[in-house]
C-alpha positions as CSV (number, residue, x, y, z in Angstrom):
1,M,81.8,47.2,83.0
2,V,78.7,48.6,84.8
3,H,80.7,49.3,88.0
4,D,84.1,50.1,86.5
5,Q,83.7,53.8,86.5
6,L,81.5,54.2,89.6
7,P,84.3,56.0,91.6
8,Q,84.7,58.6,88.8
9,T,81.0,59.2,88.6
10,E,80.6,59.4,92.4
11,N,83.4,62.0,92.6
12,R,81.6,64.2,90.2
13,I,78.4,63.8,92.1
14,L,80.0,64.6,95.4
15,S,81.7,67.6,94.0
16,C,78.5,69.1,92.5
17,A,76.3,68.2,95.5
18,R,78.1,70.8,97.6
19,S,77.3,73.6,95.2
20,G,74.0,72.2,94.0
21,E,75.2,72.0,90.4
22,L,73.8,69.6,87.8
23,V,75.7,66.4,87.0
24,D,74.9,65.7,83.3
25,L,75.9,62.1,82.5
26,R,74.6,62.1,79.0
27,F,78.0,63.1,77.6
28,G,79.7,60.2,75.8
29,G,76.4,58.5,75.0
30,T,74.0,58.7,72.1
31,E,71.0,57.0,73.6
32,H,69.3,59.4,76.0
33,D,65.7,57.9,76.2
34,P,65.4,56.5,79.8
35,V,63.0,53.8,78.5
36,N,66.1,52.2,77.1
37,G,68.2,53.0,80.1
38,A,68.8,49.3,81.0
39,S,71.6,49.3,78.5
40,W,73.5,52.3,79.9
41,D,76.8,51.6,81.6
42,G,80.1,53.2,82.3
43,I,80.0,56.7,83.7
44,R,76.2,56.8,83.4
45,V,75.8,54.3,86.3
46,V,75.0,55.7,89.8
47,S,74.5,53.6,92.9
48,A,71.3,54.1,94.8
49,D,73.2,53.7,98.0
50,L,75.3,56.8,97.2
51,L,72.2,58.9,96.8
52,I,70.7,57.5,100.0
53,E,73.9,58.4,101.9
54,L,74.0,61.9,100.5
55,L,70.3,62.6,101.0
56,T,70.2,61.3,104.6
57,G,73.4,63.0,105.7
58,E,75.6,60.0,106.1
59,R,78.3,61.5,103.9
60,T,78.1,65.0,105.4
61,P,81.2,64.6,107.6
62,Q,83.2,63.8,104.4
63,V,81.8,66.2,101.9
64,G,80.3,69.0,104.0
65,H,77.0,70.7,103.5
66,I,75.0,69.4,100.5
67,R,72.9,72.0,98.8
68,A,71.1,69.7,96.3
69,I,71.4,66.5,94.3
70,K,70.9,67.2,90.6
71,I,71.6,64.4,88.1
72,Q,70.6,63.9,84.5
73,G,70.9,60.9,82.3
74,A,71.9,58.3,84.9
75,R,71.1,54.7,85.4
76,I,70.3,54.2,89.1
77,I,71.3,50.7,90.2
78,G,70.1,49.2,93.4
79,S,67.0,50.1,95.4
80,L,66.5,53.8,96.2
81,D,64.8,53.1,99.5
82,L,64.3,56.2,101.6
83,E,61.4,55.0,103.7
84,A,60.9,57.0,106.9
85,H,64.0,59.2,106.2
86,S,64.2,63.0,106.3
87,L,66.1,64.3,103.3
88,G,68.6,67.1,104.0
89,C,68.4,68.6,100.5
90,P,66.2,68.6,97.3
91,L,66.5,65.7,95.0
92,Q,66.3,66.4,91.3
93,L,66.8,63.6,88.8
94,R,66.0,64.1,85.1
95,G,66.0,61.5,82.4
96,C,67.2,58.8,84.7
97,Y,66.5,55.0,84.5
98,F,65.9,53.0,87.7
99,D,66.6,49.3,87.8
100,E,64.4,48.8,90.8
101,P,61.2,50.4,92.3
102,V,61.6,53.6,94.3
103,N,60.4,53.9,97.9
104,F,59.5,57.2,99.5
105,D,57.1,55.9,102.1
106,G,57.0,58.2,105.1
107,T,59.8,60.3,103.7
108,N,60.2,64.0,104.6
109,A,61.8,66.0,101.8
110,P,62.2,69.7,100.8
111,S,61.2,68.7,97.2
112,I,61.5,65.8,94.8
113,R,61.8,65.9,91.0
114,L,61.9,62.7,88.8
115,S,61.1,64.4,85.5
116,E,61.5,62.3,82.4
117,C,62.6,59.3,84.5
118,S,61.7,55.6,83.9
119,V,60.8,53.8,87.2
120,P,59.4,50.3,87.6
121,A,57.1,51.6,90.4
122,L,56.9,54.4,92.9
123,S,55.7,54.0,96.4
124,A,55.4,57.3,98.4
125,D,52.7,56.7,101.0
126,Q,52.7,59.3,103.7
127,L,55.4,61.2,101.9
128,H,55.7,64.8,103.1
129,T,57.3,67.5,100.9
130,I,57.7,71.2,101.7
131,G,57.8,72.0,98.0
132,N,56.9,70.3,94.7
133,L,56.7,66.6,93.7
134,D,57.5,66.5,90.0
135,L,56.7,63.3,88.0
136,N,56.4,65.0,84.7
137,D,57.8,65.5,81.2
138,G,57.7,61.8,80.2
139,F,58.0,60.3,83.6
140,T,57.2,56.6,83.0
141,T,56.3,53.7,85.2
142,H,54.9,50.3,84.3
143,G,53.8,49.7,87.9
144,H,51.6,51.9,90.0
145,V,52.4,55.2,91.7
146,S,51.2,55.2,95.3
147,L,50.6,58.4,97.2
148,L,48.3,57.2,100.0
149,G,48.0,59.9,102.6
150,A,50.9,61.9,101.1
151,H,51.1,65.7,101.8
152,I,52.7,67.8,99.0
153,G,53.5,71.2,100.2
154,G,53.8,72.7,96.7
155,N,52.5,71.4,93.4
156,L,52.1,67.8,92.2
157,N,53.2,67.8,88.6
158,L,52.2,64.9,86.4
159,A,52.1,66.8,83.1
160,G,53.2,64.5,80.3
161,A,53.7,61.5,82.5
162,H,53.0,57.9,81.5
163,L,51.5,55.8,84.3
164,L,51.0,52.4,82.7
165,N,49.6,49.6,84.9
166,P,46.7,48.0,82.9
167,G,44.2,46.2,85.0
168,G,45.5,47.8,88.2
169,Y,46.0,51.2,89.7
170,A,47.9,53.7,87.6
171,M,47.9,56.0,90.7
172,L,46.6,55.2,94.1
173,A,46.3,58.4,96.2
174,D,43.5,58.1,98.7
175,G,43.8,60.9,101.3
176,L,46.3,62.9,99.3
177,T,46.7,66.5,100.2
178,V,48.3,69.0,97.8
179,D,48.7,72.5,99.2
180,Q,48.8,74.0,95.7
181,S,47.8,72.5,92.4
182,I,47.9,69.2,90.5
183,F,49.0,69.4,86.9
184,C,48.0,66.5,84.7
185,Q,48.1,68.1,81.2
186,E,48.8,65.4,78.5
187,L,49.0,62.7,81.2
188,E,48.6,59.2,79.8
189,T,47.4,56.4,82.1
190,E,46.6,52.7,81.7
191,G,44.7,51.6,84.8
192,E,42.7,53.4,87.4
193,I,43.5,56.8,89.0
194,R,42.1,56.7,92.5
195,L,41.9,59.8,94.7
196,L,39.3,59.0,97.4
197,G,39.0,61.9,99.8
198,A,41.9,63.8,98.3
199,H,42.2,67.5,99.0
200,I,43.7,69.9,96.4
201,K,43.9,73.4,97.7
202,S,44.2,75.2,94.4
203,T,43.4,73.8,90.9
204,F,43.4,70.4,89.3
205,E,44.1,70.3,85.6
206,F,43.6,67.3,83.2
207,N,43.8,69.3,80.0
208,G,44.6,67.0,77.1
209,A,45.0,63.9,79.4
210,L,44.2,60.4,78.1
211,L,42.9,58.1,80.9
212,N,42.3,54.5,79.8
213,N,40.7,51.9,81.9
214,P,37.8,50.6,79.8
215,D,36.7,47.8,82.2
216,G,36.5,50.1,85.3
217,H,37.0,53.6,86.5
218,A,39.4,55.8,84.5
219,L,39.2,58.3,87.4
220,N,37.8,57.4,90.8
221,A,37.7,60.5,93.1
222,D,34.8,60.1,95.5
223,R,34.7,62.9,98.1
224,L,37.5,64.8,96.3
225,T,37.8,68.4,97.4
226,V,39.3,71.0,95.1
227,D,39.3,74.5,96.6
228,Q,39.4,76.2,93.2
229,S,38.7,74.5,89.8
230,L,38.9,71.1,88.2
231,F,39.5,71.2,84.4
232,C,39.0,68.3,82.0
233,R,39.2,70.0,78.6
234,E,41.2,70.6,75.5
235,G,41.2,67.0,74.2
236,F,40.7,65.3,77.6
237,K,39.7,61.7,76.9
238,A,38.5,59.1,79.4
239,Q,38.0,55.5,78.4
240,G,36.2,54.2,81.5
241,E,34.0,55.8,84.1
242,V,34.8,59.2,85.5
243,R,33.5,59.0,89.1
244,L,33.4,62.1,91.2
245,L,30.7,61.0,93.7
246,G,30.3,63.6,96.5
247,A,33.2,65.7,95.2
248,Q,33.3,69.4,96.2
249,I,34.7,71.9,93.7
250,G,34.9,75.4,95.0
251,D,34.7,77.2,91.6
252,M,34.5,75.5,88.2
253,L,34.1,71.9,87.2
254,Q,34.7,71.9,83.4
255,F,34.3,69.2,80.7
256,S,34.9,71.1,77.5
257,E,36.2,69.6,74.2
258,A,36.4,66.3,76.2
259,T,35.6,62.7,75.3
260,L,33.7,60.7,77.9
261,N,33.4,57.0,77.1
262,N,32.4,54.4,79.7
263,G,34.3,51.8,77.7
264,G,31.5,49.3,77.5
265,G,28.8,51.1,75.5
266,D,25.3,52.1,76.4
267,D,24.5,48.6,77.8
268,S,27.4,48.8,80.3
269,D,26.8,49.2,84.0
270,L,29.5,51.8,84.0
271,L,28.6,55.5,83.7
272,A,30.3,58.0,81.5
273,L,30.3,60.5,84.3
274,D,29.2,60.1,87.9
275,L,28.6,63.4,89.7
276,E,26.1,62.1,92.2
277,G,26.1,64.4,95.3
278,A,28.8,66.6,93.9
279,K,28.9,70.3,94.5
280,A,30.5,73.0,92.3
281,G,30.2,76.7,91.8
282,H,30.1,76.4,88.0
283,L,29.5,73.1,86.1
284,I,30.3,73.1,82.4
285,L,29.4,70.0,80.4
286,R,30.3,70.7,76.8
287,P,32.2,67.6,75.6
288,E,33.6,67.1,72.1
289,C,30.8,64.6,71.3
290,P,27.8,63.0,73.1
291,P,29.2,60.8,75.9
292,I,28.9,57.1,75.6
293,G,27.1,56.0,78.8
294,T,24.9,57.8,81.2
295,I,25.7,61.0,83.1
296,D,24.6,60.9,86.7
297,L,23.7,64.3,88.3
298,T,21.6,62.8,91.1
299,N,21.5,65.2,94.1
300,A,24.4,67.3,92.6
301,R,24.3,71.0,93.5
302,V,25.8,73.8,91.3
303,G,25.5,77.5,91.1
304,L,25.7,77.9,87.3
305,F,25.1,75.1,84.9
306,D,26.4,75.4,81.3
307,D,25.8,72.7,78.7
308,T,24.8,72.3,75.1
309,S,22.0,70.1,73.5
310,A,24.4,69.1,70.7
311,T,26.3,66.8,73.1
312,W,23.7,65.5,75.5
313,P,24.0,61.8,76.2
314,R,21.2,59.3,75.5
315,S,20.3,59.2,79.1
316,I,20.9,61.4,82.2
317,R,20.0,61.1,85.8
318,L,18.5,64.4,87.1
319,R,16.7,63.4,90.3
320,G,17.6,66.0,93.0
321,F,19.9,67.9,90.7
322,T,19.7,71.6,91.7
323,Y,21.2,74.6,90.0
324,E,20.7,78.3,90.5
325,T,21.3,79.6,86.9
326,L,21.4,78.1,83.4
327,E,24.0,79.7,81.2
328,N,21.8,79.5,78.1
329,S,18.8,80.9,80.0
330,R,20.3,84.4,80.2
331,G,19.3,85.4,76.7
332,N,16.7,88.1,76.6
333,T,15.2,87.7,73.2
334,R,11.9,85.8,72.8
335,K,13.4,83.7,70.0
336,I,16.3,82.5,72.1
337,E,14.0,81.8,75.0
338,R,11.5,79.7,73.1
339,Q,14.3,77.6,71.5
340,N,15.9,77.2,74.9
341,I,12.7,76.1,76.6
342,A,12.0,73.5,73.9
343,E,15.5,72.0,74.3
344,R,15.2,72.0,78.1
345,L,11.9,70.2,78.0
346,H,13.5,67.5,75.8
347,W,16.5,67.4,78.3
348,L,14.1,66.6,81.1
349,Q,12.7,63.7,79.0
350,L,16.2,62.2,78.8
351,N,15.9,61.5,82.6
352,E,16.7,57.8,83.0
353,D,14.0,57.4,85.7
354,G,11.3,58.9,83.5
355,Y,8.9,61.6,84.9
356,N,10.0,63.2,88.1
357,P,8.1,66.3,89.4
358,Q,11.2,67.8,91.1
359,I,13.2,68.2,87.9
360,Y,10.4,70.2,86.3
361,D,10.0,72.3,89.5
362,Q,13.7,73.0,89.5
363,L,13.8,74.2,85.9
364,A,10.7,76.3,86.4
365,A,12.2,77.9,89.5
366,V,15.4,78.8,87.6
367,Y,13.4,80.5,84.8
368,R,11.3,82.3,87.3
369,S,14.3,83.6,89.3
370,A,15.8,84.9,86.0
371,G,12.6,86.9,85.3
372,Q,11.4,84.5,82.5
373,T,7.9,83.9,83.8
374,D,6.6,82.8,80.5
375,A,9.3,80.1,80.3
376,A,8.5,79.0,83.9
377,R,4.8,78.7,83.0
378,R,5.6,76.6,79.9
379,V,7.7,74.2,82.1
380,S,4.9,74.0,84.7
381,V,2.3,73.2,82.0
382,A,4.6,70.5,80.5
383,K,4.9,69.1,84.0
384,Q,1.2,68.8,84.3
385,L,0.9,67.2,80.9
386,R,3.5,64.5,81.9
387,S,1.9,63.8,85.2
388,R,-1.7,63.6,84.1
389,S,-3.6,60.8,82.3
390,L,-3.9,61.5,78.6
391,F,-7.3,59.7,78.6
392,N,-9.0,61.9,81.1
393,P,-11.2,64.5,79.4
394,L,-11.0,66.9,82.4
395,N,-7.2,67.0,82.0
396,W,-7.5,68.0,78.4
397,L,-10.2,70.6,79.2
398,L,-8.0,72.2,81.8
399,Y,-5.1,72.2,79.4
400,I,-6.8,73.9,76.5
401,T,-8.9,76.3,78.5
402,V,-6.5,77.7,81.2
403,G,-3.2,75.7,80.8
404,Y,-3.8,74.0,84.1
405,G,-4.1,77.4,85.7
406,Y,-0.8,78.7,84.5
407,R,-2.3,80.4,81.4
408,P,-5.6,81.9,82.7
409,W,-5.7,84.4,79.8
410,Q,-6.5,81.4,77.5
411,A,-10.0,81.5,79.0
412,G,-10.3,85.1,77.7
413,Y,-9.6,83.8,74.2
414,W,-12.4,81.2,74.6
415,L,-14.8,83.8,76.0
416,A,-14.1,86.1,73.1
417,A,-14.6,83.3,70.6
418,L,-17.8,82.1,72.2
419,T,-19.1,85.7,72.5
420,S,-18.4,86.3,68.9
421,L,-20.2,83.1,68.0
422,G,-23.2,84.1,70.1
423,W,-23.3,87.6,68.7
424,W,-23.5,86.2,65.2
425,I,-26.1,83.6,66.1
426,F,-28.4,86.0,68.0
427,T,-28.0,88.8,65.6
428,N,-29.4,86.6,62.9
429,A,-32.0,85.1,65.2
430,Y,-33.5,88.6,66.2
431,P,-36.3,89.3,65.9
432,E,-37.8,86.2,64.4
433,H,-36.5,83.8,67.1
434,M,-36.2,86.2,70.0
435,T,-39.3,87.1,72.0
436,Q,-39.5,89.9,74.5
437,A,-40.5,89.0,78.1
438,P,-43.8,90.4,79.4
439,S,-42.0,92.8,81.7
440,K,-40.3,95.9,80.5
441,A,-37.0,94.9,78.8
442,P,-33.9,96.7,77.6
443,V,-33.2,97.0,73.9
444,F,-31.9,93.7,72.5
445,N,-28.1,93.6,72.1
446,A,-26.7,90.3,70.7
447,A,-23.2,90.7,72.2
448,A,-24.6,91.6,75.7
449,Y,-27.1,88.7,75.4
450,S,-24.2,86.3,74.6
451,L,-22.2,87.4,77.6
452,D,-25.2,87.2,79.8
453,V,-25.8,83.6,78.7
454,L,-22.1,82.6,78.8
455,L,-21.1,84.0,82.2
456,P,-23.2,82.6,85.2
457,V,-21.8,85.3,87.5
458,L,-22.9,88.2,85.2
459,D,-26.3,89.7,84.9
460,L,-26.8,92.3,82.1
461,G,-30.6,91.9,82.1
462,Q,-30.6,90.5,78.6
463,E,-31.1,86.8,79.3
464,K,-34.2,87.6,81.5
465,A,-35.7,90.0,79.1
466,W,-35.4,88.1,75.9
467,I,-36.6,84.5,75.4
468,P,-35.1,82.5,72.5
469,H,-37.0,79.9,70.6
470,G,-36.4,77.6,67.7
471,P,-32.7,77.0,66.8
472,A,-31.7,80.0,68.9
473,Q,-33.0,78.3,72.0
474,Y,-30.6,75.3,71.4
475,W,-27.7,77.6,70.8
476,S,-28.6,79.5,74.1
477,W,-28.4,76.2,76.0
478,M,-25.1,75.2,74.4
479,L,-23.5,78.6,75.2
480,S,-24.8,78.5,78.8
481,V,-23.3,75.0,79.3
482,A,-20.0,76.2,77.6
483,G,-20.0,79.2,80.0
484,W,-20.4,77.0,83.1
485,V,-17.6,74.6,81.8
486,L,-15.3,77.5,81.1
487,T,-16.0,79.1,84.5
488,T,-15.4,75.8,86.3
489,A,-12.2,75.2,84.4
490,V,-10.9,78.7,85.4
491,V,-11.7,78.2,89.1
492,A,-10.3,74.6,89.2
493,G,-7.2,75.5,87.2
494,M,-6.4,78.7,89.2
495,T,-7.0,77.0,92.5
496,G,-4.8,74.1,91.6
497,A,-2.0,76.3,90.3
498,F,-2.1,78.5,93.4
499,K,-1.8,75.4,95.7
500,R,1.1,74.1,93.6
501,E,2.9,77.4,93.8
């Protein structure tokens, strides 16, 4: 019965092809889901050979000029093999079922639409289209889609498609070029999407997509180039590593309200997100929850970096990561700044490789360029704390006195405290424990005497004119030593900070 009504169906297709009208073969049937299309028969059956003849011009002498092939609800029997052919008109098939894999290898076409179709597999290596390639609205395959070296002149539309090839490639598209955008909203995949060296000249959207390949890469797009933005947001979920090593995104690379799970837990060798060497104008990492697995930002370069501490992973690779601006560093209030700095210092401690001076220098430079010099100093001090031995007394001395040279005013606090202590001591010691020198001396002043003792570079005439004895003498020695220590710390700290800057 499958072939009984082929001539009737073919006549309808031939008639509508000349005008480009739609041939809707769903009439007379109640089952319209292409997944169950193997049971379709009668007028719903279309020979692949007929489509090949119409598309390649073999039927042109009989039917005249063909404007477009538009068919809905058909079962395509036979192999639709258009390898190395040039199609004379657009092909638009919706809700159709294919008995055999489709071959567009090396095909040249105005445009191709297989929306809502069920296909065993699709091979379209070196395909070239002037317009769009639509594999959307429930397009389903249980084999892989291959677009190696293909060139799509318009958009590649995979929104709502189901590419199901567990353990293999859901889509293999190394070297793909798309002159406009790729739409993958609500895309569902089982297996790996591979786009090595692909070039998307507008945007790439994965909003709400579900990519599942827990034993490998959910998305493998090393050296991907997207001239505008790549969006993975609004419920995007990846079960398996998302790998964008060396990718170049012209504007925004966004992971918002997304779920990143390497599929193997924190002990897996797979990463949650690999952005090593990637470049983007604006990187947003605000997933729905903390990623499972490490995020690798090694040697990545971005203009603006926007993330949130609420969803930081357990470990992150920050070596060589450079960014010009932090989104949450642009607050001007001191309260926001202090909270931000504390969080950022904790972020640096999440670095998988431990302490690295470059990651501290990078953060300090960003704060400094934003005019937040106090924040930059705090980061620099934290860097020195991480890099120095905790058991070296000199390190602690430099920290508490001058903040390793980044907080020289702390020495002023110590000087004021020691001067106040000396003033109290020598006020109580005079005149009983203070003897005037034989030469003419100025009137005793406890505060001036304390400063004279404390600061080796200062001579107010008090230390030479008045000689302490008893307990005051010991206090004088102690303050003198403290003054030398403080002065040495200031010089050492400031010199070190200047050299580092």
